[in-house]
C-alpha positions in Angstrom: 0.0 0.1 -0.1 1.4 3.3 -0.7 2.8 5.4 2.0 1.1 8.8 3.0 4.0 10.7 2.0 3.4 9.6 -1.6 -0.1 11.1 -1.7 1.3 14.6 -3.1 3.2 12.8 -5.9 0.2 10.8 -6.8 -1.8 13.9 -7.1 1.2 15.8 -9.1 1.1 12.9 -11.4 -2.7 13.4 -12.2 -2.2 16.9 -13.0 0.8 16.7 -15.0 -1.0 14.3 -17.4 -3.8 16.6 -17.7 -1.8 19.9 -18.2 1.4 18.7 -19.9 2.1 19.4 -23.6 1.3 16.4 -25.9 3.0 16.4 -29.5 1.0 16.2 -32.6 0.1 12.7 -33.9 0.3 11.1 -30.3 -3.1 11.7 -29.1 -4.4 8.3 -30.1 -1.4 6.7 -28.5 -2.2 8.7 -25.3 -5.3 7.5 -25.2 -4.3 4.1 -24.6 -1.3 5.1 -22.2 -1.6 8.5 -20.8 2.5 8.7 -20.4 3.4 7.6 -23.8 2.8 11.1 -25.6 4.3 13.4 -22.8 6.9 16.2 -24.5 9.7 16.7 -22.5 12.9 16.6 -24.7 13.6 20.2 -24.0 12.0 21.2 -20.8 8.9 20.3 -18.8 6.0 23.0 -19.0 2.5 22.3 -17.8 -0.3 24.7 -18.7 -3.7 24.8 -16.8 -6.6 27.1 -17.6 -7.3 28.6 -14.1 -4.9 29.9 -11.5 -6.0 27.4 -8.8 -5.2 24.6 -10.9 -1.7 25.8 -11.4 -1.4 26.8 -7.5 -2.6 23.3 -6.6 -0.1 21.9 -9.1 2.8 23.8 -7.5 2.0 22.8 -4.0 1.9 19.2 -4.8 5.1 19.2 -7.0 7.4 19.8 -3.4 7.3 16.1 -3.3 9.5 15.7 -6.1 13.1 15.9 -5.2 14.9 18.8 -6.6 12.0 20.3 -8.7 11.3 23.9 -8.7 7.9 25.5 -10.1 7.7 28.8 -11.4 4.1 30.2 -12.6 3.7 32.5 -15.6 0.4 34.1 -17.1 0.3 33.7 -21.1 -2.4 35.1 -23.5 -3.1 32.6 -26.4 -5.7 33.0 -29.2 -5.9 34.9 -32.1 -9.5 36.2 -32.5 -10.5 35.4 -28.9 -7.7 36.1 -26.5 -7.8 34.3 -23.1 -5.7 33.7 -20.3 -3.6 30.4 -19.1 -1.4 29.7 -16.5 1.9 28.1 -17.2 3.9 26.2 -14.9 7.4 25.6 -15.9 9.2 22.9 -13.9 13.1 23.3 -13.1 15.7 21.9 -11.0 15.7 18.4 -12.4 15.9 16.7 -15.6 12.4 16.4 -17.3 12.5 12.8 -17.7 13.8 12.2 -13.8 10.4 14.1 -13.0 8.3 12.3 -15.2 9.7 9.0 -14.3 9.1 9.8 -10.6 5.5 10.7 -11.0 5.0 8.0 -13.8 6.0 5.2 -11.1 3.8 7.0 -8.5 1.1 7.1 -10.6 1.2 3.3 -11.8 1.8 2.2 -8.0 -1.2 4.3 -6.7 -3.5 3.7 -9.8 -3.0 0.0 -9.2 -3.6 0.3 -5.6 -7.0 2.2 -6.3 -8.1 -0.3 -9.0 -7.1 -3.5 -7.5 -8.3 -2.9 -4.0 -11.7 -4.4 -2.8 -11.6 -2.2 0.3 -14.4 0.8 0.1 -13.5 2.3 3.6 -10.0 2.9 3.9 -8.7 6.2 4.9 -5.8 6.0 2.5 -7.9 4.9 -0.3 -10.3 7.7 -0.1 -7.8 10.3 0.3 -6.3 9.3 -3.0 -9.9 8.9 -4.4 -10.4 12.5 -3.6 -7.2 13.5 -5.3 -8.6 12.0 -8.3 -11.7 14.0 -8.2 -10.2 17.2 -7.0 -7.3 17.1 -10.0 -10.1 16.6 -12.7 -12.4 19.2 -11.4 -9.4 21.7 -11.1 -8.1 20.9 -14.8 -11.0 19.2 -16.9 -13.2 22.3 -17.2 -16.3 20.8 -15.6 -19.5 22.3 -16.3 -22.1 22.3 -13.4 -25.9 22.9 -14.1 -29.1 22.0 -12.6 -28.9 18.5 -13.8 -25.8 17.9 -12.3 -22.0 17.8 -13.0 -20.3 16.7 -16.6 -16.6 16.8 -17.4 -14.4 15.1 -20.2 -11.7 12.8 -19.8 -9.5 11.7 -23.0 -7.5 9.2 -21.3 -9.1 5.8 -20.9 -6.9 5.0 -17.9 -8.1 8.3 -16.3 -11.8 7.6 -16.8 -11.2 4.4 -15.0 -9.6 6.1 -12.0 -12.4 8.7 -11.9 -15.1 5.9 -11.6 -13.4 3.9 -9.2 -12.5 7.2 -7.0 -16.2 8.0 -7.2 -17.3 4.7 -6.0 -14.8 4.9 -3.1 -16.4 8.3 -2.3 -20.0 6.7 -2.4 -20.9 8.8 -5.7 -22.5 7.2 -8.9 -21.1 8.3 -12.0 -22.4 7.7 -15.9 -20.0 7.5 -18.7 -21.3 8.6 -22.2 -19.2 8.6 -25.4 -17.9 11.9 -26.5 -15.9 13.2 -29.6 -12.4 12.1 -28.9 -12.9 11.5 -25.3 -15.4 10.4 -22.8 -18.1 12.3 -20.7 -18.5 11.5 -17.1 -21.8 12.7 -15.6 -22.8 13.1 -11.7 -25.9 13.9 -10.9 -28.1 15.1 -8.0 -26.7 14.5 -4.4 -23.6 13.1 -5.8 -22.3 16.5 -6.9 -22.7 17.9 -3.3 -20.9 14.4 -2.1 -18.2 15.1 -4.3 -17.8 18.9 -3.3 -17.9 18.3 0.3 -15.6 15.6 0.3 -12.5 16.9 -1.5 -10.8 20.6 -1.4 -10.7 22.6 -4.5 -8.5 25.1 -3.1 -4.9 24.8 -2.8 -3.2 23.4 0.1 -2.5 20.0 2.0 -5.1 17.3 1.5 -7.5 17.0 4.6 -9.6 13.9 3.4 
């Protein structure tokens, strides 16, 4: 079972997969293996749509030895300009950082998906991390009908479904173009938001 000190590494790995650059032509491969298409030849750059996501990623990256994070704002788009938040990771070789986070993701994902236990504190803490990272990075839509988010990595969809089960939440998965759409309805939304913390800071689950 993963040690508690690895919880931040796991959350950092989830957010890295959500925000790291993917080279063209590898999106299909990434759907099978989310780690296969990370572009780390020169440097490690992770981009988020919101400042809270960038702040949370910076917080949990302290668990990676020698890694330092720098956040900057960037305006993108041509006709429509919008702001993104870029986190540059320095102080360690990109391949070393990715290897560390990939190993933690592999270990903890196996722990979550392979365990029959549903009331374990460590499991629930990591389940909360799965959903927190998704809600911070996957541009969820919340309406009177519930909550919806899209995820392109099949492995991440499996983790979200298992994490929801551990948190006592029912989800529905529907196919969407180039991704899968995950829906949470009714009180499941309240349960999710009351169980996890979206603000940056240490996990309290």
